[in-house]
mmCIF file of the N, C-alpha and C atoms, coordinates in Angstrom:
data_MODEL
# 
_entry.id   MODEL 
# 
loop_
_atom_site.group_PDB 
_atom_site.id 
_atom_site.type_symbol 
_atom_site.label_atom_id 
_atom_site.label_alt_id 
_atom_site.label_comp_id 
_atom_site.label_asym_id 
_atom_site.label_entity_id 
_atom_site.label_seq_id 
_atom_site.pdbx_PDB_ins_code 
_atom_site.Cartn_x 
_atom_site.Cartn_y 
_atom_site.Cartn_z 
_atom_site.occupancy 
_atom_site.B_iso_or_equiv 
_atom_site.pdbx_formal_charge 
_atom_site.auth_seq_id 
_atom_site.auth_comp_id 
_atom_site.auth_asym_id 
_atom_site.auth_atom_id 
_atom_site.pdbx_PDB_model_num 
ATOM 1   N N  . UNK A 1 1  ? -54.403 31.279  89.119 1.00 0.00 ? 1  UNK A N  1 
ATOM 2   C CA . UNK A 1 1  ? -55.207 30.519  88.173 1.00 0.00 ? 1  UNK A CA 1 
ATOM 3   C C  . UNK A 1 1  ? -54.577 30.614  86.782 1.00 0.00 ? 1  UNK A C  1 
ATOM 4   N N  . UNK A 1 2  ? -54.175 31.818  86.384 1.00 0.00 ? 2  UNK A N  1 
ATOM 5   C CA . UNK A 1 2  ? -53.563 31.987  85.068 1.00 0.00 ? 2  UNK A CA 1 
ATOM 6   C C  . UNK A 1 2  ? -52.290 31.147  84.955 1.00 0.00 ? 2  UNK A C  1 
ATOM 7   N N  . UNK A 1 3  ? -51.501 31.085  86.037 1.00 0.00 ? 3  UNK A N  1 
ATOM 8   C CA . UNK A 1 3  ? -50.289 30.270  86.054 1.00 0.00 ? 3  UNK A CA 1 
ATOM 9   C C  . UNK A 1 3  ? -50.644 28.801  85.843 1.00 0.00 ? 3  UNK A C  1 
ATOM 10  N N  . UNK A 1 4  ? -51.693 28.343  86.506 1.00 0.00 ? 4  UNK A N  1 
ATOM 11  C CA . UNK A 1 4  ? -52.130 26.954  86.373 1.00 0.00 ? 4  UNK A CA 1 
ATOM 12  C C  . UNK A 1 4  ? -52.552 26.660  84.935 1.00 0.00 ? 4  UNK A C  1 
ATOM 13  N N  . UNK A 1 5  ? -53.250 27.585  84.310 1.00 0.00 ? 5  UNK A N  1 
ATOM 14  C CA . UNK A 1 5  ? -53.686 27.395  82.922 1.00 0.00 ? 5  UNK A CA 1 
ATOM 15  C C  . UNK A 1 5  ? -52.471 27.353  82.001 1.00 0.00 ? 5  UNK A C  1 
ATOM 16  N N  . UNK A 1 6  ? -51.547 28.292  82.200 1.00 0.00 ? 6  UNK A N  1 
ATOM 17  C CA . UNK A 1 6  ? -50.336 28.313  81.376 1.00 0.00 ? 6  UNK A CA 1 
ATOM 18  C C  . UNK A 1 6  ? -49.505 27.047  81.575 1.00 0.00 ? 6  UNK A C  1 
ATOM 19  N N  . UNK A 1 7  ? -49.403 26.596  82.817 1.00 0.00 ? 7  UNK A N  1 
ATOM 20  C CA . UNK A 1 7  ? -48.661 25.374  83.110 1.00 0.00 ? 7  UNK A CA 1 
ATOM 21  C C  . UNK A 1 7  ? -49.327 24.189  82.424 1.00 0.00 ? 7  UNK A C  1 
ATOM 22  N N  . UNK A 1 8  ? -50.649 24.109  82.532 1.00 0.00 ? 8  UNK A N  1 
ATOM 23  C CA . UNK A 1 8  ? -51.388 23.025  81.892 1.00 0.00 ? 8  UNK A CA 1 
ATOM 24  C C  . UNK A 1 8  ? -51.216 23.087  80.374 1.00 0.00 ? 8  UNK A C  1 
ATOM 25  N N  . UNK A 1 9  ? -51.280 24.278  79.802 1.00 0.00 ? 9  UNK A N  1 
ATOM 26  C CA . UNK A 1 9  ? -51.121 24.446  78.358 1.00 0.00 ? 9  UNK A CA 1 
ATOM 27  C C  . UNK A 1 9  ? -49.723 23.997  77.926 1.00 0.00 ? 9  UNK A C  1 
ATOM 28  N N  . UNK A 1 10 ? -48.711 24.387  78.701 1.00 0.00 ? 10 UNK A N  1 
ATOM 29  C CA . UNK A 1 10 ? -47.336 23.983  78.406 1.00 0.00 ? 10 UNK A CA 1 
ATOM 30  C C  . UNK A 1 10 ? -47.175 22.481  78.491 1.00 0.00 ? 10 UNK A C  1 
ATOM 31  N N  . UNK A 1 11 ? -47.803 21.864  79.482 1.00 0.00 ? 11 UNK A N  1 
ATOM 32  C CA . UNK A 1 11 ? -47.736 20.412  79.636 1.00 0.00 ? 11 UNK A CA 1 
ATOM 33  C C  . UNK A 1 11 ? -48.389 19.737  78.436 1.00 0.00 ? 11 UNK A C  1 
ATOM 34  N N  . UNK A 1 12 ? -49.553 20.242  78.035 1.00 0.00 ? 12 UNK A N  1 
ATOM 35  C CA . UNK A 1 12 ? -50.270 19.671  76.896 1.00 0.00 ? 12 UNK A CA 1 
ATOM 36  C C  . UNK A 1 12 ? -49.436 19.808  75.630 1.00 0.00 ? 12 UNK A C  1 
ATOM 37  N N  . UNK A 1 13 ? -48.790 20.947  75.479 1.00 0.00 ? 13 UNK A N  1 
ATOM 38  C CA . UNK A 1 13 ? -47.956 21.182  74.309 1.00 0.00 ? 13 UNK A CA 1 
ATOM 39  C C  . UNK A 1 13 ? -46.766 20.215  74.289 1.00 0.00 ? 13 UNK A C  1 
ATOM 40  N N  . UNK A 1 14 ? -46.143 20.034  75.457 1.00 0.00 ? 14 UNK A N  1 
ATOM 41  C CA . UNK A 1 14 ? -45.018 19.093  75.552 1.00 0.00 ? 14 UNK A CA 1 
ATOM 42  C C  . UNK A 1 14 ? -45.477 17.669  75.269 1.00 0.00 ? 14 UNK A C  1 
ATOM 43  N N  . UNK A 1 15 ? -46.625 17.312  75.832 1.00 0.00 ? 15 UNK A N  1 
ATOM 44  C CA . UNK A 1 15 ? -47.162 15.961  75.622 1.00 0.00 ? 15 UNK A CA 1 
ATOM 45  C C  . UNK A 1 15 ? -47.472 15.737  74.136 1.00 0.00 ? 15 UNK A C  1 
ATOM 46  N N  . UNK A 1 16 ? -48.030 16.747  73.506 1.00 0.00 ? 16 UNK A N  1 
ATOM 47  C CA . UNK A 1 16 ? -48.339 16.651  72.077 1.00 0.00 ? 16 UNK A CA 1 
ATOM 48  C C  . UNK A 1 16 ? -47.049 16.462  71.272 1.00 0.00 ? 16 UNK A C  1 
ATOM 49  N N  . UNK A 1 17 ? -46.013 17.214  71.645 1.00 0.00 ? 17 UNK A N  1 
ATOM 50  C CA . UNK A 1 17 ? -44.718 17.105  70.958 1.00 0.00 ? 17 UNK A CA 1 
ATOM 51  C C  . UNK A 1 17 ? -44.130 15.706  71.153 1.00 0.00 ? 17 UNK A C  1 
ATOM 52  N N  . UNK A 1 18 ? -44.241 15.160  72.366 1.00 0.00 ? 18 UNK A N  1 
ATOM 53  C CA . UNK A 1 18 ? -43.743 13.804  72.633 1.00 0.00 ? 18 UNK A CA 1 
ATOM 54  C C  . UNK A 1 18 ? -44.460 12.776  71.763 1.00 0.00 ? 18 UNK A C  1 
ATOM 55  N N  . UNK A 1 19 ? -45.778 12.937  71.650 1.00 0.00 ? 19 UNK A N  1 
ATOM 56  C CA . UNK A 1 19 ? -46.553 12.004  70.820 1.00 0.00 ? 19 UNK A CA 1 
ATOM 57  C C  . UNK A 1 19 ? -46.132 12.097  69.360 1.00 0.00 ? 19 UNK A C  1 
ATOM 58  N N  . UNK A 1 20 ? -45.913 13.317  68.878 1.00 0.00 ? 20 UNK A N  1 
ATOM 59  C CA . UNK A 1 20 ? -45.460 13.503  67.494 1.00 0.00 ? 20 UNK A CA 1 
ATOM 60  C C  . UNK A 1 20 ? -44.104 12.838  67.277 1.00 0.00 ? 20 UNK A C  1 
ATOM 61  N N  . UNK A 1 21 ? -43.196 13.036  68.238 1.00 0.00 ? 21 UNK A N  1 
ATOM 62  C CA . UNK A 1 21 ? -41.871 12.422  68.136 1.00 0.00 ? 21 UNK A CA 1 
ATOM 63  C C  . UNK A 1 21 ? -41.965 10.899  68.180 1.00 0.00 ? 21 UNK A C  1 
ATOM 64  N N  . UNK A 1 22 ? -42.831 10.392  69.046 1.00 0.00 ? 22 UNK A N  1 
ATOM 65  C CA . UNK A 1 22 ? -43.025 8.947   69.163 1.00 0.00 ? 22 UNK A CA 1 
ATOM 66  C C  . UNK A 1 22 ? -43.550 8.378   67.837 1.00 0.00 ? 22 UNK A C  1 
ATOM 67  N N  . UNK A 1 23 ? -44.540 9.063   67.243 1.00 0.00 ? 23 UNK A N  1 
ATOM 68  C CA . UNK A 1 23 ? -45.096 8.618   65.951 1.00 0.00 ? 23 UNK A CA 1 
ATOM 69  C C  . UNK A 1 23 ? -44.037 8.667   64.851 1.00 0.00 ? 23 UNK A C  1 
ATOM 70  N N  . UNK A 1 24 ? -43.238 9.727   64.855 1.00 0.00 ? 24 UNK A N  1 
ATOM 71  C CA . UNK A 1 24 ? -42.174 9.847   63.848 1.00 0.00 ? 24 UNK A CA 1 
ATOM 72  C C  . UNK A 1 24 ? -41.167 8.703   64.000 1.00 0.00 ? 24 UNK A C  1 
ATOM 73  N N  . UNK A 1 25 ? -40.829 8.367   65.233 1.00 0.00 ? 25 UNK A N  1 
ATOM 74  C CA . UNK A 1 25 ? -39.896 7.260   65.488 1.00 0.00 ? 25 UNK A CA 1 
ATOM 75  C C  . UNK A 1 25 ? -40.507 5.929   65.049 1.00 0.00 ? 25 UNK A C  1 
ATOM 76  N N  . UNK A 1 26 ? -41.787 5.739   65.303 1.00 0.00 ? 26 UNK A N  1 
ATOM 77  C CA . UNK A 1 26 ? -42.457 4.508   64.870 1.00 0.00 ? 26 UNK A CA 1 
ATOM 78  C C  . UNK A 1 26 ? -42.457 4.398   63.348 1.00 0.00 ? 26 UNK A C  1 
ATOM 79  N N  . UNK A 1 27 ? -42.711 5.514   62.666 1.00 0.00 ? 27 UNK A N  1 
ATOM 80  C CA . UNK A 1 27 ? -42.675 5.512   61.194 1.00 0.00 ? 27 UNK A CA 1 
ATOM 81  C C  . UNK A 1 27 ? -41.270 5.183   60.688 1.00 0.00 ? 27 UNK A C  1 
ATOM 82  N N  . UNK A 1 28 ? -40.273 5.769   61.335 1.00 0.00 ? 28 UNK A N  1 
ATOM 83  C CA . UNK A 1 28 ? -38.888 5.506   60.939 1.00 0.00 ? 28 UNK A CA 1 
ATOM 84  C C  . UNK A 1 28 ? -38.549 4.030   61.121 1.00 0.00 ? 28 UNK A C  1 
ATOM 85  N N  . UNK A 1 29 ? -38.952 3.473   62.267 1.00 0.00 ? 29 UNK A N  1 
ATOM 86  C CA . UNK A 1 29 ? -38.689 2.060   62.521 1.00 0.00 ? 29 UNK A CA 1 
ATOM 87  C C  . UNK A 1 29 ? -39.395 1.166   61.504 1.00 0.00 ? 29 UNK A C  1 
ATOM 88  N N  . UNK A 1 30 ? -40.603 1.525   61.126 1.00 0.00 ? 30 UNK A N  1 
ATOM 89  C CA . UNK A 1 30 ? -41.349 0.760   60.122 1.00 0.00 ? 30 UNK A CA 1 
ATOM 90  C C  . UNK A 1 30 ? -40.645 0.835   58.765 1.00 0.00 ? 30 UNK A C  1 
ATOM 91  N N  . UNK A 1 31 ? -40.145 2.006   58.409 1.00 0.00 ? 31 UNK A N  1 
ATOM 92  C CA . UNK A 1 31 ? -39.402 2.147   57.152 1.00 0.00 ? 31 UNK A CA 1 
ATOM 93  C C  . UNK A 1 31 ? -38.138 1.288   57.168 1.00 0.00 ? 31 UNK A C  1 
ATOM 94  N N  . UNK A 1 32 ? -37.449 1.277   58.296 1.00 0.00 ? 32 UNK A N  1 
ATOM 95  C CA . UNK A 1 32 ? -36.242 0.455   58.432 1.00 0.00 ? 32 UNK A CA 1 
ATOM 96  C C  . UNK A 1 32 ? -36.611 -1.020  58.295 1.00 0.00 ? 32 UNK A C  1 
ATOM 97  N N  . UNK A 1 33 ? -37.691 -1.430  58.948 1.00 0.00 ? 33 UNK A N  1 
ATOM 98  C CA . UNK A 1 33 ? -38.131 -2.827  58.883 1.00 0.00 ? 33 UNK A CA 1 
ATOM 99  C C  . UNK A 1 33 ? -38.445 -3.219  57.438 1.00 0.00 ? 33 UNK A C  1 
ATOM 100 N N  . UNK A 1 34 ? -39.164 -2.340  56.728 1.00 0.00 ? 34 UNK A N  1 
ATOM 101 C CA . UNK A 1 34 ? -39.503 -2.627  55.322 1.00 0.00 ? 34 UNK A CA 1 
ATOM 102 C C  . UNK A 1 34 ? -38.247 -2.708  54.461 1.00 0.00 ? 34 UNK A C  1 
ATOM 103 N N  . UNK A 1 35 ? -37.311 -1.805  54.690 1.00 0.00 ? 35 UNK A N  1 
ATOM 104 C CA . UNK A 1 35 ? -36.059 -1.820  53.921 1.00 0.00 ? 35 UNK A CA 1 
ATOM 105 C C  . UNK A 1 35 ? -35.281 -3.110  54.185 1.00 0.00 ? 35 UNK A C  1 
ATOM 106 N N  . UNK A 1 36 ? -35.260 -3.550  55.436 1.00 0.00 ? 36 UNK A N  1 
ATOM 107 C CA . UNK A 1 36 ? -34.571 -4.798  55.776 1.00 0.00 ? 36 UNK A CA 1 
ATOM 108 C C  . UNK A 1 36 ? -35.255 -5.990  55.116 1.00 0.00 ? 36 UNK A C  1 
ATOM 109 N N  . UNK A 1 37 ? -36.584 -5.984  55.076 1.00 0.00 ? 37 UNK A N  1 
ATOM 110 C CA . UNK A 1 37 ? -37.320 -7.065  54.412 1.00 0.00 ? 37 UNK A CA 1 
ATOM 111 C C  . UNK A 1 37 ? -37.009 -7.090  52.919 1.00 0.00 ? 37 UNK A C  1 
ATOM 112 N N  . UNK A 1 38 ? -36.971 -5.913  52.302 1.00 0.00 ? 38 UNK A N  1 
ATOM 113 C CA . UNK A 1 38 ? -36.649 -5.829  50.868 1.00 0.00 ? 38 UNK A CA 1 
ATOM 114 C C  . UNK A 1 38 ? -35.235 -6.345  50.614 1.00 0.00 ? 38 UNK A C  1 
ATOM 115 N N  . UNK A 1 39 ? -34.305 -5.974  51.467 1.00 0.00 ? 39 UNK A N  1 
ATOM 116 C CA . UNK A 1 39 ? -32.921 -6.423  51.305 1.00 0.00 ? 39 UNK A CA 1 
ATOM 117 C C  . UNK A 1 39 ? -32.830 -7.938  51.454 1.00 0.00 ? 39 UNK A C  1 
ATOM 118 N N  . UNK A 1 40 ? -33.547 -8.495  52.427 1.00 0.00 ? 40 UNK A N  1 
ATOM 119 C CA . UNK A 1 40 ? -33.538 -9.946  52.632 1.00 0.00 ? 40 UNK A CA 1 
ATOM 120 C C  . UNK A 1 40 ? -34.146 -10.662 51.429 1.00 0.00 ? 40 UNK A C  1 
ATOM 121 N N  . UNK A 1 41 ? -35.231 -10.137 50.892 1.00 0.00 ? 41 UNK A N  1 
ATOM 122 C CA . UNK A 1 41 ? -35.864 -10.737 49.711 1.00 0.00 ? 41 UNK A CA 1 
ATOM 123 C C  . UNK A 1 41 ? -34.933 -10.641 48.506 1.00 0.00 ? 41 UNK A C  1 
ATOM 124 N N  . UNK A 1 42 ? -34.258 -9.518  48.350 1.00 0.00 ? 42 UNK A N  1 
ATOM 125 C CA . UNK A 1 42 ? -33.303 -9.360  47.252 1.00 0.00 ? 42 UNK A CA 1 
ATOM 126 C C  . UNK A 1 42 ? -32.179 -10.385 47.379 1.00 0.00 ? 42 UNK A C  1 
ATOM 127 N N  . UNK A 1 43 ? -31.660 -10.562 48.595 1.00 0.00 ? 43 UNK A N  1 
ATOM 128 C CA . UNK A 1 43 ? -30.590 -11.540 48.811 1.00 0.00 ? 43 UNK A CA 1 
ATOM 129 C C  . UNK A 1 43 ? -31.071 -12.950 48.492 1.00 0.00 ? 43 UNK A C  1 
ATOM 130 N N  . UNK A 1 44 ? -32.313 -13.265 48.869 1.00 0.00 ? 44 UNK A N  1 
ATOM 131 C CA . UNK A 1 44 ? -32.875 -14.589 48.590 1.00 0.00 ? 44 UNK A CA 1 
ATOM 132 C C  . UNK A 1 44 ? -32.965 -14.811 47.079 1.00 0.00 ? 44 UNK A C  1 
ATOM 133 N N  . UNK A 1 45 ? -33.477 -13.820 46.363 1.00 0.00 ? 45 UNK A N  1 
ATOM 134 C CA . UNK A 1 45 ? -33.600 -13.937 44.910 1.00 0.00 ? 45 UNK A CA 1 
ATOM 135 C C  . UNK A 1 45 ? -32.229 -14.027 44.242 1.00 0.00 ? 45 UNK A C  1 
ATOM 136 N N  . UNK A 1 46 ? -31.267 -13.280 44.750 1.00 0.00 ? 46 UNK A N  1 
ATOM 137 C CA . UNK A 1 46 ? -29.912 -13.326 44.210 1.00 0.00 ? 46 UNK A CA 1 
ATOM 138 C C  . UNK A 1 46 ? -29.303 -14.711 44.412 1.00 0.00 ? 46 UNK A C  1 
ATOM 139 N N  . UNK A 1 47 ? -29.538 -15.311 45.560 1.00 0.00 ? 47 UNK A N  1 
ATOM 140 C CA . UNK A 1 47 ? -29.040 -16.659 45.840 1.00 0.00 ? 47 UNK A CA 1 
ATOM 141 C C  . UNK A 1 47 ? -29.670 -17.675 44.888 1.00 0.00 ? 47 UNK A C  1 
ATOM 142 N N  . UNK A 1 48 ? -30.981 -17.571 44.665 1.00 0.00 ? 48 UNK A N  1 
ATOM 143 C CA . UNK A 1 48 ? -31.668 -18.475 43.736 1.00 0.00 ? 48 UNK A CA 1 
ATOM 144 C C  . UNK A 1 48 ? -31.077 -18.321 42.337 1.00 0.00 ? 48 UNK A C  1 
ATOM 145 N N  . UNK A 1 49 ? -30.885 -17.090 41.904 1.00 0.00 ? 49 UNK A N  1 
ATOM 146 C CA . UNK A 1 49 ? -30.319 -16.830 40.581 1.00 0.00 ? 49 UNK A CA 1 
ATOM 147 C C  . UNK A 1 49 ? -28.898 -17.378 40.479 1.00 0.00 ? 49 UNK A C  1 
ATOM 148 N N  . UNK A 1 50 ? -28.093 -17.145 41.508 1.00 0.00 ? 50 UNK A N  1 
ATOM 149 C CA . UNK A 1 50 ? -26.718 -17.643 41.520 1.00 0.00 ? 50 UNK A CA 1 
ATOM 150 C C  . UNK A 1 50 ? -26.695 -19.162 41.425 1.00 0.00 ? 50 UNK A C  1 
ATOM 151 N N  . UNK A 1 51 ? -27.574 -19.824 42.182 1.00 0.00 ? 51 UNK A N  1 
ATOM 152 C CA . UNK A 1 51 ? -27.642 -21.285 42.131 1.00 0.00 ? 51 UNK A CA 1 
ATOM 153 C C  . UNK A 1 51 ? -28.085 -21.772 40.757 1.00 0.00 ? 51 UNK A C  1 
ATOM 154 N N  . UNK A 1 52 ? -29.018 -21.070 40.141 1.00 0.00 ? 52 UNK A N  1 
ATOM 155 C CA . UNK A 1 52 ? -29.476 -21.444 38.800 1.00 0.00 ? 52 UNK A CA 1 
ATOM 156 C C  . UNK A 1 52 ? -28.341 -21.325 37.787 1.00 0.00 ? 52 UNK A C  1 
ATOM 157 N N  . UNK A 1 53 ? -27.606 -20.237 37.869 1.00 0.00 ? 53 UNK A N  1 
ATOM 158 C CA . UNK A 1 53 ? -26.478 -20.035 36.951 1.00 0.00 ? 53 UNK A CA 1 
ATOM 159 C C  . UNK A 1 53 ? -25.423 -21.113 37.167 1.00 0.00 ? 53 UNK A C  1 
ATOM 160 N N  . UNK A 1 54 ? -25.129 -21.428 38.417 1.00 0.00 ? 54 UNK A N  1 
ATOM 161 C CA . UNK A 1 54 ? -24.139 -22.465 38.720 1.00 0.00 ? 54 UNK A CA 1 
ATOM 162 C C  . UNK A 1 54 ? -24.590 -23.811 38.165 1.00 0.00 ? 54 UNK A C  1 
ATOM 163 N N  . UNK A 1 55 ? -25.871 -24.104 38.284 1.00 0.00 ? 55 UNK A N  1 
ATOM 164 C CA . UNK A 1 55 ? -26.414 -25.356 37.767 1.00 0.00 ? 55 UNK A CA 1 
ATOM 165 C C  . UNK A 1 55 ? -26.288 -25.421 36.247 1.00 0.00 ? 55 UNK A C  1 
ATOM 166 N N  . UNK A 1 56 ? -26.611 -24.322 35.580 1.00 0.00 ? 56 UNK A N  1 
ATOM 167 C CA . UNK A 1 56 ? -26.502 -24.265 34.115 1.00 0.00 ? 56 UNK A CA 1 
ATOM 168 C C  . UNK A 1 56 ? -25.044 -24.434 33.689 1.00 0.00 ? 56 UNK A C  1 
ATOM 169 N N  . UNK A 1 57 ? -24.138 -23.768 34.399 1.00 0.00 ? 57 UNK A N  1 
ATOM 170 C CA . UNK A 1 57 ? -22.721 -23.878 34.062 1.00 0.00 ? 57 UNK A CA 1 
ATOM 171 C C  . UNK A 1 57 ? -22.213 -25.298 34.294 1.00 0.00 ? 57 UNK A C  1 
ATOM 172 N N  . UNK A 1 58 ? -22.657 -25.933 35.370 1.00 0.00 ? 58 UNK A N  1 
ATOM 173 C CA . UNK A 1 58 ? -22.235 -27.304 35.660 1.00 0.00 ? 58 UNK A CA 1 
ATOM 174 C C  . UNK A 1 58 ? -22.738 -28.251 34.579 1.00 0.00 ? 58 UNK A C  1 
ATOM 175 N N  . UNK A 1 59 ? -23.972 -28.079 34.152 1.00 0.00 ? 59 UNK A N  1 
ATOM 176 C CA . UNK A 1 59 ? -24.537 -28.922 33.097 1.00 0.00 ? 59 UNK A CA 1 
ATOM 177 C C  . UNK A 1 59 ? -23.771 -28.724 31.789 1.00 0.00 ? 59 UNK A C  1 
ATOM 178 N N  . UNK A 1 60 ? -23.468 -27.492 31.456 1.00 0.00 ? 60 UNK A N  1 
ATOM 179 C CA . UNK A 1 60 ? -22.720 -27.191 30.235 1.00 0.00 ? 60 UNK A CA 1 
ATOM 180 C C  . UNK A 1 60 ? -21.328 -27.812 30.297 1.00 0.00 ? 60 UNK A C  1 
ATOM 181 N N  . UNK A 1 61 ? -20.684 -27.698 31.439 1.00 0.00 ? 61 UNK A N  1 
ATOM 182 C CA . UNK A 1 61 ? -19.353 -28.262 31.626 1.00 0.00 ? 61 UNK A CA 1 
ATOM 183 C C  . UNK A 1 61 ? -19.401 -29.781 31.511 1.00 0.00 ? 61 UNK A C  1 
ATOM 184 N N  . UNK A 1 62 ? -20.420 -30.376 32.077 1.00 0.00 ? 62 UNK A N  1 
ATOM 185 C CA . UNK A 1 62 ? -20.592 -31.826 32.024 1.00 0.00 ? 62 UNK A CA 1 
ATOM 186 C C  . UNK A 1 62 ? -20.774 -32.291 30.579 1.00 0.00 ? 62 UNK A C  1 
ATOM 187 N N  . UNK A 1 63 ? -21.548 -31.553 29.801 1.00 0.00 ? 63 UNK A N  1 
ATOM 188 C CA . UNK A 1 63 ? -21.754 -31.906 28.386 1.00 0.00 ? 63 UNK A CA 1 
ATOM 189 C C  . UNK A 1 63 ? -20.446 -31.823 27.613 1.00 0.00 ? 63 UNK A C  1 
ATOM 190 N N  . UNK A 1 64 ? -19.650 -30.792 27.911 1.00 0.00 ? 64 UNK A N  1 
ATOM 191 C CA . UNK A 1 64 ? -18.379 -30.645 27.204 1.00 0.00 ? 64 UNK A CA 1 
ATOM 192 C C  . UNK A 1 64 ? -17.434 -31.797 27.526 1.00 0.00 ? 64 UNK A C  1 
ATOM 193 N N  . UNK A 1 65 ? -17.462 -32.264 28.779 1.00 0.00 ? 65 UNK A N  1 
ATOM 194 C CA . UNK A 1 65 ? -16.597 -33.387 29.157 1.00 0.00 ? 65 UNK A CA 1 
ATOM 195 C C  . UNK A 1 65 ? -17.039 -34.670 28.457 1.00 0.00 ? 65 UNK A C  1 
ATOM 196 N N  . UNK A 1 66 ? -18.336 -34.863 28.327 1.00 0.00 ? 66 UNK A N  1 
ATOM 197 C CA . UNK A 1 66 ? -18.844 -36.078 27.672 1.00 0.00 ? 66 UNK A CA 1 
ATOM 198 C C  . UNK A 1 66 ? -18.641 -36.025 26.169 1.00 0.00 ? 66 UNK A C  1 
ATOM 199 N N  . UNK A 1 67 ? -18.695 -34.824 25.599 1.00 0.00 ? 67 UNK A N  1 
ATOM 200 C CA . UNK A 1 67 ? -18.572 -34.637 24.151 1.00 0.00 ? 67 UNK A CA 1 
ATOM 201 C C  . UNK A 1 67 ? -17.527 -33.558 23.880 1.00 0.00 ? 67 UNK A C  1 
ATOM 202 N N  . UNK A 1 68 ? -16.273 -33.952 23.738 1.00 0.00 ? 68 UNK A N  1 
ATOM 203 C CA . UNK A 1 68 ? -15.203 -32.956 23.549 1.00 0.00 ? 68 UNK A CA 1 
ATOM 204 C C  . UNK A 1 68 ? -15.425 -32.028 22.354 1.00 0.00 ? 68 UNK A C  1 
ATOM 205 N N  . UNK A 1 69 ? -16.123 -32.504 21.322 1.00 0.00 ? 69 UNK A N  1 
ATOM 206 C CA . UNK A 1 69 ? -16.369 -31.656 20.154 1.00 0.00 ? 69 UNK A CA 1 
ATOM 207 C C  . UNK A 1 69 ? -17.710 -30.936 20.265 1.00 0.00 ? 69 UNK A C  1 
ATOM 208 N N  . UNK A 1 70 ? -18.214 -30.836 21.479 1.00 0.00 ? 70 UNK A N  1 
ATOM 209 C CA . UNK A 1 70 ? -19.505 -30.194 21.765 1.00 0.00 ? 70 UNK A CA 1 
ATOM 210 C C  . UNK A 1 70 ? -19.492 -28.743 21.291 1.00 0.00 ? 70 UNK A C  1 
ATOM 211 N N  . UNK A 1 71 ? -20.536 -28.350 20.575 1.00 0.00 ? 71 UNK A N  1 
ATOM 212 C CA . UNK A 1 71 ? -20.645 -26.994 20.024 1.00 0.00 ? 71 UNK A CA 1 
ATOM 213 C C  . UNK A 1 71 ? -21.789 -26.278 20.721 1.00 0.00 ? 71 UNK A C  1 
ATOM 214 N N  . UNK A 1 72 ? -21.514 -25.107 21.266 1.00 0.00 ? 72 UNK A N  1 
ATOM 215 C CA . UNK A 1 72 ? -22.547 -24.338 21.975 1.00 0.00 ? 72 UNK A CA 1 
ATOM 216 C C  . UNK A 1 72 ? -23.745 -24.051 21.082 1.00 0.00 ? 72 UNK A C  1 
ATOM 217 N N  . UNK A 1 73 ? -23.516 -23.757 19.792 1.00 0.00 ? 73 UNK A N  1 
ATOM 218 C CA . UNK A 1 73 ? -24.621 -23.447 18.886 1.00 0.00 ? 73 UNK A CA 1 
ATOM 219 C C  . UNK A 1 73 ? -25.542 -24.645 18.724 1.00 0.00 ? 73 UNK A C  1 
ATOM 220 N N  . UNK A 1 74 ? -24.973 -25.843 18.636 1.00 0.00 ? 74 UNK A N  1 
ATOM 221 C CA . UNK A 1 74 ? -25.800 -27.041 18.532 1.00 0.00 ? 74 UNK A CA 1 
ATOM 222 C C  . UNK A 1 74 ? -26.610 -27.236 19.800 1.00 0.00 ? 74 UNK A C  1 
ATOM 223 N N  . UNK A 1 75 ? -26.006 -26.903 20.938 1.00 0.00 ? 75 UNK A N  1 
ATOM 224 C CA . UNK A 1 75 ? -26.706 -27.032 22.214 1.00 0.00 ? 75 UNK A CA 1 
ATOM 225 C C  . UNK A 1 75 ? -27.954 -26.172 22.225 1.00 0.00 ? 75 UNK A C  1 
ATOM 226 N N  . UNK A 1 76 ? -27.837 -24.948 21.760 1.00 0.00 ? 76 UNK A N  1 
ATOM 227 C CA . UNK A 1 76 ? -28.993 -24.053 21.735 1.00 0.00 ? 76 UNK A CA 1 
ATOM 228 C C  . UNK A 1 76 ? -30.090 -24.625 20.859 1.00 0.00 ? 76 UNK A C  1 
ATOM 229 N N  . UNK A 1 77 ? -29.721 -25.173 19.716 1.00 0.00 ? 77 UNK A N  1 
ATOM 230 C CA . UNK A 1 77 ? -30.717 -25.755 18.824 1.00 0.00 ? 77 UNK A CA 1 
ATOM 231 C C  . UNK A 1 77 ? -31.352 -26.988 19.440 1.00 0.00 ? 77 UNK A C  1 
ATOM 232 N N  . UNK A 1 78 ? -30.537 -27.840 20.066 1.00 0.00 ? 78 UNK A N  1 
ATOM 233 C CA . UNK A 1 78 ? -31.065 -29.056 20.685 1.00 0.00 ? 78 UNK A CA 1 
ATOM 234 C C  . UNK A 1 78 ? -32.064 -28.719 21.776 1.00 0.00 ? 78 UNK A C  1 
ATOM 235 N N  . UNK A 1 79 ? -31.717 -27.747 22.607 1.00 0.00 ? 79 UNK A N  1 
ATOM 236 C CA . UNK A 1 79 ? -32.594 -27.401 23.722 1.00 0.00 ? 79 UNK A CA 1 
ATOM 237 C C  . UNK A 1 79 ? -33.885 -26.775 23.244 1.00 0.00 ? 79 UNK A C  1 
ATOM 238 N N  . UNK A 1 80 ? -33.839 -25.969 22.193 1.00 0.00 ? 80 UNK A N  1 
ATOM 239 C CA . UNK A 1 80 ? -35.061 -25.326 21.715 1.00 0.00 ? 80 UNK A CA 1 
ATOM 240 C C  . UNK A 1 80 ? -35.989 -26.348 21.081 1.00 0.00 ? 80 UNK A C  1 
ATOM 241 N N  . UNK A 1 81 ? -35.440 -27.423 20.500 1.00 0.00 ? 81 UNK A N  1 
ATOM 242 C CA . UNK A 1 81 ? -36.282 -28.460 19.923 1.00 0.00 ? 81 UNK A CA 1 
ATOM 243 C C  . UNK A 1 81 ? -36.971 -29.271 21.004 1.00 0.00 ? 81 UNK A C  1 
ATOM 244 N N  . UNK A 1 82 ? -36.323 -29.419 22.160 1.00 0.00 ? 82 UNK A N  1 
ATOM 245 C CA . UNK A 1 82 ? -36.910 -30.199 23.252 1.00 0.00 ? 82 UNK A CA 1 
ATOM 246 C C  . UNK A 1 82 ? -38.121 -29.512 23.840 1.00 0.00 ? 82 UNK A C  1 
ATOM 247 N N  . UNK A 1 83 ? -38.152 -28.186 23.814 1.00 0.00 ? 83 UNK A N  1 
ATOM 248 C CA . UNK A 1 83 ? -39.229 -27.449 24.484 1.00 0.00 ? 83 UNK A CA 1 
ATOM 249 C C  . UNK A 1 83 ? -40.312 -27.145 23.568 1.00 0.00 ? 83 UNK A C  1 
# 
């Protein structure tokens, strides 16, 4: 009987350890998933920013081609008056 109790106790202890390990693995996987989501969102925002900068540079370049004597300082003043 004592052997059966000890065996049962050992089984329960092992089962408890397995559950703890399973929970730890689930937490780790959730952390990885969150980190991947953050990285994807960062990449999306970086792409939007890159496209915005490219658009601004293209517009500036286009203005310079249309107006060879185009002055950046005048551009800043013109744009601030429009808004």
